[in-house]
C-alpha positions in Angstrom: -46.6 -9.8 3.6 -45.8 -6.3 4.9 -43.3 -4.3 2.8 -40.8 -3.0 5.4 -40.1 0.2 3.4 -43.7 1.3 2.8 -47.1 1.3 4.4 -48.6 -1.1 1.8 -49.4 -4.8 2.2 -48.6 -7.3 -0.5 -49.6 -10.9 -1.0 -47.5 -13.4 -2.9 -48.5 -16.9 -4.2 -47.6 -19.7 -1.9 -46.4 -22.1 -4.7 -47.0 -25.2 -2.6 -45.4 -23.7 0.5 -46.8 -22.5 3.8 -45.7 -19.1 4.8 -46.5 -17.7 8.2 -46.0 -14.4 9.9 -46.7 -13.1 13.4 -46.4 -10.1 15.5 -43.5 -9.8 17.9 -44.4 -10.4 21.6 -42.2 -9.4 24.4 -39.2 -11.4 25.5 -36.5 -11.2 28.2 -33.7 -11.6 25.7 -31.5 -8.5 25.5 -29.9 -8.9 22.1 -30.9 -8.3 18.5 -30.2 -11.3 16.3 -32.1 -11.9 13.2 -32.0 -15.1 11.2 -33.3 -16.4 7.9 -33.2 -20.0 9.2 -34.4 -22.8 6.9 -34.1 -26.1 8.7 -34.9 -29.4 7.1 -38.4 -28.3 6.3 -38.7 -24.6 7.2 -37.1 -21.2 6.9 -37.5 -18.9 9.9 -36.9 -15.2 10.6 -36.4 -14.5 14.2 -35.8 -11.3 16.2 -34.3 -12.2 19.5 -34.7 -8.8 21.1 -38.4 -8.5 20.3 -39.3 -12.1 20.7 -40.3 -15.2 18.7 -40.4 -15.7 15.0 -42.1 -13.0 13.0 -41.9 -14.8 9.6 -41.4 -18.3 8.4 -41.7 -20.3 5.2 -41.8 -24.0 4.8 -39.8 -25.5 1.9 -38.9 -29.1 1.3 -35.6 -28.1 -0.4 -32.6 -26.7 1.5 -30.7 -24.2 -0.7 -27.7 -22.1 -0.1 -28.6 -18.5 0.5 -26.6 -15.7 -1.1 -27.5 -12.1 -0.5 -26.4 -9.1 -2.5 -27.2 -5.4 -2.2 -26.5 -2.6 -4.6 -26.6 1.1 -4.1 -28.5 0.6 -0.9 -29.6 3.8 0.8 -31.8 4.5 3.9 -33.3 7.9 4.8 -35.4 8.8 7.8 -37.6 11.9 8.0 -38.9 13.7 11.1 -40.4 17.1 11.8 -37.3 18.4 13.7 -34.5 17.5 11.3 -36.3 16.9 8.1 -34.9 14.2 5.8 -31.7 12.7 7.0 -29.6 10.0 5.3 -28.6 7.0 7.4 -27.1 4.8 4.7 -25.7 6.1 1.4 -25.0 4.0 -1.7 -23.9 0.8 0.0 -23.0 -2.2 -2.2 -21.8 -5.6 -1.1 -22.6 -9.3 -0.8 -22.7 -12.2 1.7 -21.9 -15.7 0.5 -22.7 -19.2 1.8 -20.1 -20.7 4.1 -18.6 -17.3 5.0 -18.9 -14.8 7.7 -19.2 -11.1 6.8 -18.3 -8.7 9.6 -19.8 -5.2 9.6 -17.7 -2.8 11.6 -17.7 0.9 12.4 -18.0 3.4 15.1 -21.2 3.8 17.1 -24.0 5.4 15.1 -22.4 4.6 11.7 -25.4 2.5 10.5 -24.4 -1.1 11.3 -27.8 -2.1 12.8 -29.7 -0.1 10.1 -27.8 -2.0 7.4 -28.9 -5.3 9.0 -32.5 -4.1 9.2 -32.3 -2.9 5.6 -31.0 -6.3 4.4 -33.8 -8.1 6.2 -36.3 -7.1 3.5 -38.1 -10.4 3.9 -39.3 -9.5 7.3 -42.0 -6.8 8.1 -41.5 -4.2 10.7 -37.7 -4.0 10.6 -37.9 -0.3 9.5 -40.7 1.9 10.5 -43.0 3.9 8.2 -40.9 7.1 8.4 -37.9 5.3 6.9 -37.4 4.9 3.2 -34.9 2.9 1.3 -33.4 2.9 -2.2 -31.4 0.3 -4.1 -31.9 -3.4 -4.4 -31.5 -6.4 -2.0 -31.5 -9.8 -3.8 -31.6 -13.3 -2.4 -29.8 -15.7 -4.7 -29.9 -13.1 -7.4 -33.6 -12.2 -7.3 -36.2 -10.8 -5.0 -37.3 -13.8 -2.9 -41.2 -14.2 -3.0 -42.8 -15.3 0.3 -46.4 -16.2 0.8 -48.4 -14.5 3.6 -50.3 -16.6 6.2 -50.7 -17.6 9.8 -48.3 -17.4 12.7 -45.8 -20.0 13.8 -43.9 -20.8 17.0 -40.3 -19.9 17.7 -37.6 -22.6 17.4 -39.9 -24.8 15.2 -38.2 -28.1 14.3 -39.7 -30.5 11.8 -42.5 -32.7 13.0 -40.6 -35.7 11.6 -37.9 -35.3 14.3 -38.4 -37.3 17.4 -38.5 -35.8 20.9 -35.2 -37.5 21.8 -33.4 -36.1 18.7 -34.8 -32.7 19.5 -33.5 -32.9 23.0 -30.2 -34.1 21.7 -30.0 -31.2 19.3 -30.8 -28.8 22.0 -28.1 -30.2 24.4 -25.5 -30.2 21.6 -26.3 -26.6 20.8 -26.1 -25.6 24.5 -22.7 -27.3 24.8 -21.5 -25.6 21.6 -22.1 -22.2 23.2 -20.5 -23.3 26.5 -23.7 -23.1 28.5 -23.7 -26.7 29.8 -23.1 -25.5 33.4 -26.2 -23.3 33.3 -28.7 -25.8 31.8 -30.8 -25.8 35.0 -30.6 -22.1 35.6 -33.6 -19.9 34.8 -33.0 -17.2 32.2 -34.4 -14.6 34.6 -35.6 -11.1 34.0 -36.0 -7.7 35.7 -37.9 -9.3 38.7 -35.7 -12.3 39.4 -32.0 -13.0 38.9 -30.9 -15.6 36.4 -28.3 -15.8 33.7 -25.8 -13.0 33.2 -26.2 -10.7 30.2 -23.4 -12.5 28.4 -25.0 -15.9 29.0 -28.4 -14.5 27.7 -26.7 -13.5 24.5 -25.4 -17.0 24.1 -28.9 -18.4 24.8 -30.2 -16.1 22.0 -27.6 -17.4 19.6 -28.5 -21.0 20.7 -32.1 -20.4 19.8 -31.1 -19.3 16.3 -28.6 -22.0 15.5 -30.8 -24.7 16.9 -32.6 -24.9 13.6 -29.4 -24.8 11.6 -30.4 -21.7 9.6 -29.1 -21.0 6.2 -28.9 -17.2 6.7 -28.1 -15.7 10.1 -28.0 -12.0 11.1 -26.1 -11.2 14.3 -26.2 -7.7 15.8 -23.1 -7.3 18.1 -23.2 -10.9 19.3 -20.0 -10.5 21.4 -21.2 -7.4 23.4 -21.0 -8.2 27.1 -18.7 -11.2 26.6 -15.1 -11.5 27.7 -12.4 -12.0 25.0 -12.3 -15.8 25.5 -16.1 -16.2 25.3 -16.2 -13.9 22.3 -13.6 -15.9 20.5 -15.4 -19.2 21.4 -18.8 -17.9 20.2 -17.5 -16.5 16.9 -15.3 -19.5 16.3 -18.4 -21.7 16.6 -20.3 -19.4 14.2 -17.5 -19.7 11.6 -17.4 -23.5 12.0 -21.2 -23.7 11.5 -21.0 -21.4 8.5 -18.5 -23.8 6.9 -20.2 -27.0 8.0 -23.8 -26.1 7.1 -23.0 -23.6 4.2 -24.6 -20.9 6.3 -24.5 -17.3 5.3 -23.6 -15.2 8.4 -23.7 -11.4 8.6 -22.5 -10.0 12.0 -22.2 -6.5 13.1 -19.4 -6.3 15.7 -18.0 -3.2 17.4 -14.4 -3.9 18.5 -13.3 -7.5 18.1 -10.0 -8.8 19.4 -7.3 -9.6 16.9 -8.0 -13.4 17.2 -11.7 -12.8 16.5 -11.0 -10.5 13.6 -8.9 -13.2 11.9 -11.9 -15.5 11.9 -13.9 -13.3 9.5 -13.8 -13.9 5.8 -15.1 -10.5 4.6 -15.2 -7.1 6.1 -17.6 -4.2 5.6 -16.3 -0.9 7.3 -18.9 1.8 7.7 -18.5 5.5 8.7 -21.3 8.0 8.7 -23.5 5.6 6.6 -20.9 5.2 3.9 -18.8 2.2 2.9 -15.1 2.8 3.7 -14.0 -0.6 2.8 -15.6 -3.8 1.5 -13.7 -6.9 0.7 -11.5 -9.7 2.1 -10.6 -9.0 5.7 -7.0 -10.0 5.1 -6.6 -7.3 2.5 -7.9 -4.4 4.6 -4.4 -3.6 5.8 -3.2 -3.1 2.3 -6.2 -0.8 1.6 -5.4 1.4 4.5 -1.7 1.4 3.7 -2.3 2.6 0.1 -4.5 5.4 1.4 -2.0 6.8 3.8 -3.0 5.0 7.0 -0.7 2.0 7.5 -1.4 -0.3 10.4 1.4 -0.2 13.0 3.2 -3.5 13.7 1.8 -5.5 16.7 -1.4 -3.6 16.8 -4.9 -5.1 16.5 -6.1 -4.3 13.0 -9.7 -3.7 14.0 -8.5 -1.1 16.6 -6.5 0.7 14.0 -9.4 0.7 11.5 -11.9 2.1 14.1 -9.4 4.6 15.4 -8.9 5.9 11.8 -12.5 6.1 10.8 -13.7 7.4 14.2 -11.9 10.7 13.5 -13.3 13.2 11.1 -13.0 10.9 8.1 -13.3 13.5 5.4 -10.5 15.5 7.0 -8.3 12.5 7.4 -9.0 11.3 3.8 -8.1 14.7 2.6 -4.9 14.5 4.5 -4.3 11.0 3.2 -4.9 12.1 -0.4 -2.8 15.2 0.3 -0.1 12.9 1.6 -0.3 11.0 -1.6 0.0 14.2 -3.6 3.0 15.3 -1.4 4.5 11.9 -2.1 4.1 12.5 -5.8 5.9 15.8 -5.4 8.7 14.2 -3.5 9.0 11.6 -6.3 9.2 14.4 -8.8 12.1 15.9 -6.9 13.9 12.6 -6.6 13.1 11.6 -10.2 14.6 14.8 -11.6 17.7 14.4 -9.5 18.1 10.7 -10.3 17.8 11.4 -14.0 20.5 14.0 -13.9 22.7 11.8 -11.9 22.1 8.9 -14.3 22.9 11.0 -17.3 26.1 12.4 -15.9 27.3 9.1 -14.6 26.1 6.7 -17.4 27.2 8.7 -20.4 30.5 9.5 -18.9 31.3 6.1 -17.6 30.7 4.7 -21.1 33.9 6.5 -22.0 35.7 3.7 -20.2 34.7 1.6 -23.2 37.4 3.5 -25.2 40.1 2.1 -23.0 41.4 -0.5 -25.6 42.0 2.3 -28.0 43.8 4.3 -25.3 46.1 1.3 -24.7 46.9 1.1 -28.5 47.4 4.9 -28.6 49.9 4.7 -25.8 51.8 1.9 -27.5 52.0 4.0 -30.7 53.1 7.0 -28.7 55.8 5.2 -26.9 57.2 3.8 -30.1 57.2 7.1 -31.9 58.5 8.9 -28.8 61.5 6.6 -28.7 62.1 7.4 -32.4 62.1 11.1 -31.6 59.1 12.0 -33.7 57.4 14.3 -31.1 57.4 15.0 -27.4 54.9 14.2 -24.7 53.3 17.6 -24.8 52.5 17.4 -28.5 50.8 14.0 -27.9 48.6 15.4 -25.1 47.6 18.5 -27.0 46.9 16.6 -30.3 44.9 14.0 -28.4 42.8 16.7 -26.7 42.1 18.6 -29.9 41.3 15.5 -32.0 38.9 13.9 -29.4 37.0 17.1 -28.4 34.7 17.2 -31.6 33.8 13.6 -31.2 33.0 14.0 -27.5 31.0 17.2 -28.3 28.8 15.2 -30.8 28.2 12.5 -28.1 27.2 15.3 -25.6 24.8 16.9 -28.0 22.9 14.0 -29.7 22.3 11.6 -26.8 22.1 14.6 -24.4 19.3 16.2 -26.5 17.4 12.9 -26.7 17.5 12.4 -23.0 17.0 16.1 -22.1 13.8 16.7 -24.1 12.4 13.2 -23.8 11.8 13.4 -20.0 10.7 17.1 -19.9 13.5 18.9 -18.2 13.5 22.7 -18.3 13.0 23.7 -21.9 15.2 26.8 -22.1 18.0 26.9 -24.6 20.5 28.2 -22.0 19.6 25.2 -19.7 20.3 22.7 -22.5 23.6 24.3 -23.5 24.7 24.1 -19.9 23.6 20.5 -19.8 25.6 19.6 -22.9 28.7 21.4 -21.8 28.6 19.6 -18.4 28.4 16.2 -20.3 31.3 17.3 -22.5 33.5 18.2 -19.5 32.6 15.0 -17.7 33.6 12.8 -20.7 36.8 14.7 -21.3 37.6 14.1 -17.6 36.9 10.4 -17.9 39.0 10.2 -21.1 41.9 12.0 -19.3 41.6 9.6 -16.4 41.7 6.5 -18.5 44.7 7.8 -20.5 46.6 8.3 -17.2 45.6 4.7 -16.2 46.7 3.4 -19.7 50.0 5.1 -19.4 50.7 3.5 -16.0 49.1 0.0 -16.7 49.4 -1.0 -20.3 47.8 -4.3 -19.4 44.2 -4.1 -20.8 42.4 -6.1 -18.0 44.2 -4.5 -15.1 43.8 -1.0 -16.5 40.0 -1.5 -17.1 39.5 -2.7 -13.5 41.5 0.2 -12.1 39.7 2.8 -14.1 36.3 1.4 -13.3 37.2 1.2 -9.6 38.3 4.8 -9.5 35.1 5.9 -11.3 32.9 3.9 -8.9 34.5 5.5 -5.8 34.0 9.0 -7.3 30.3 8.3 -8.1 29.6 7.0 -4.6 31.2 10.0 -3.0 29.7 12.6 -5.4 26.8 13.5 -3.1 23.9 11.7 -4.6 23.8 8.2 -3.1 24.7 9.7 0.3 24.1 13.4 0.8 27.3 15.5 1.5 26.7 16.0 5.2 26.0 12.3 5.6 29.2 11.1 4.1 31.8 9.6 6.6 34.4 12.2 7.3 37.4 9.9 6.8 38.3 9.2 3.2 34.8 9.6 1.7 34.3 13.3 2.5 37.9 14.3 3.1 39.4 14.1 0.5 37.4 12.1 -2.0 34.2 14.2 -2.0 36.3 17.3 -2.8 38.5 15.8 -5.5 35.7 13.8 -7.3 34.5 15.7 -10.4 31.0 14.2 -9.9 30.4 16.6 -7.1 30.6 19.6 -9.4 28.7 17.8 -12.2 25.8 16.9 -9.9 25.5 20.2 -8.2 25.8 22.1 -11.5 23.1 20.0 -13.1 20.8 20.3 -10.0 21.1 24.1 -10.1 20.5 24.2 -13.8 17.3 22.2 -13.4 15.8 23.5 -10.1 16.7 27.2 -10.1 13.8 29.3 -11.2 11.2 26.5 -10.5 8.5 26.6 -7.8 6.8 23.5 -6.3 3.5 23.2 -4.3 4.1 23.2 -0.5 2.8 19.8 0.8 2.7 21.2 4.4 0.2 24.0 3.8 -2.9 21.9 4.8 -1.0 20.5 7.8 0.1 23.6 9.6 0.5 26.6 7.3 3.5 28.0 5.5 4.0 29.4 2.0 1.9 27.9 -0.8 4.9 27.2 -2.9 8.6 26.3 -2.3 11.3 27.8 -4.4 13.7 25.5 -6.3 16.6 27.0 -4.5 15.2 25.8 -1.2 14.8 22.3 -2.6 18.5 22.4 -3.5 19.5 23.5 0.0 17.3 21.2 2.0 16.9 18.1 -0.1 20.1 17.9 -2.1 22.3 19.9 0.2 23.8 21.8 -2.7 26.2 24.6 -1.9 24.5 27.8 -3.1 27.4 30.2 -2.4 28.3 30.2 -6.1 26.5 29.8 -9.3 26.2 26.8 -11.6 28.7 28.4 -14.0 31.3 28.2 -11.3 30.7 24.4 -11.1 31.1 24.2 -14.9 34.3 26.2 -14.6 35.6 23.8 -12.0 34.9 20.9 -14.3 36.9 22.4 -17.2 39.7 23.4 -14.7 39.8 19.8 -13.7 40.1 18.8 -17.3 43.2 21.0 -17.7 44.6 19.6 -14.4 44.0 16.0 -15.6 45.8 16.7 -18.9 48.7 18.3 -17.1 48.8 15.2 -14.8 48.8 13.0 -17.9 51.8 14.9 -19.3 53.6 14.5 -15.9 52.8 10.8 -15.8 54.1 10.2 -19.3 57.4 11.9 -18.5 57.7 10.0 -15.2 56.9 6.6 -16.7 59.4 7.2 -19.5 62.2 7.9 -16.9 61.3 5.0 -14.6 60.6 2.5 -17.4 64.3 1.3 -17.7 64.4 0.8 -13.9 61.1 -1.1 -14.0 62.4 -3.3 -16.8 65.6 -4.1 -14.8 63.6 -5.0 -11.7 61.3 -7.1 -13.7 64.3 -8.9 -15.4 65.9 -9.6 -12.0 62.7 -10.9 -10.6 62.1 -13.3 -13.5 65.7 -14.5 -13.4 65.4 -15.4 -9.7 62.1 -17.1 -10.3 63.6 -19.3 -13.1 66.6 -20.3 -10.9 64.4 -21.3 -8.0 62.3 -23.4 -10.3 65.3 -25.1 -11.9 
């Protein structure tokens, strides 16, 4: 047997088998299909472009044929260009009962890969071509004996002529050639079958012997979409029915044909871009920055993607991934700051039961003349501030340094003071609610509802310029303290930082983006004043809420007798109507 990757000749023991090889005479067939085709008694290798069988081996046992290749490379050398790589480090497999499609742009190495896999057959690669890596049949290098030539389309001698004729007619019908059974194939001198019909004849010759391993080099070229689907559907059915291992290179299949393939090998410039299940290729391209648009043929999308300068596009894809990571960094920082300001402050609502009890004690002692409303507001503010300060420092420090925000001392102090102001505001708000609604459940619902509205309109969940003008932006956005808390915390974190510019490789621009620009563009933060002004606004709102509490306490005290009288009249009328 001739080693296709060297000039040496090797002979292997026959082991009770007859192995034959022949040269390749000319033929009129215009395709290149190779098959490792064991029938009931034989295994044939056929090149349909160059002619009849050029290698066969008889075996009484029919076994499934699995082929694997690892780190397969093919290089060609010539005087003009020197040594040039055709295939580089390819690894893959083909399994019985499945169809492997090899796709890629013209010149990517599809046919060379088929030739390199056909290591059992001499002459597939010329002497100037060298290969590296391993190709294994059923997990080992398949030994074949070397002997005399055999005829193409050899069926077992035990099969009768009538059965051979029946097999041939069945195969012809399977390829849709029954209307051309009496037509000459034809050649350059006389007209016969069309080029598409000749391709189907070539495939008929191969599947006539029900091969166990079939190589097809662009079997659908020259066929219309309906014929292409019909031919490939028959190949898939035969692969399942006869446990055939089919490897087909195909240039641009329709979406219906593409769905027939079990596995897909995508090549570009002799390298594997993707190898795996064909139904998972979309996910692969999506994860690498090239999602397939809806209602588009996946094979067209793959070829369009890898037909461009793949290295450049992959760089852009990886760069897009890096840009995505940077965007996630922006959003993660902002989300953490929003969560801290909202979660820690909204937890102050949990103190509402104690606020209700405090209001009951205040009302009783106020009626007894122990102190006035102003004394209660001042004493409550002074007594609660140290406790709120501790909550701002300890949980705030854990959160701040755990996630890696700016490590400066001034930044942390600002962070803690913002939390303190927010919790004092929430406490003031809940005291106002408790003074109006002493009922625990109604007060809790009212306070949580007001907090929820302020959080939604604070400028995080919807950016300020995206808020609806009515109610959400005017007036809620401007009276919600969350606006000043978010903007102050964003300024505290982003000012002074620089971020890599994700658009540099896509059209120029500065190499880095300042944090202030991130604040203006992404978060739409008002940069006319500093973060300390935001903090001052928060403490001013604390003073305003406390003054409002004082006013509400005095107002409720005046209107409480009127409310009691109205309530008494209402209950009296209700009892009379019931009785």
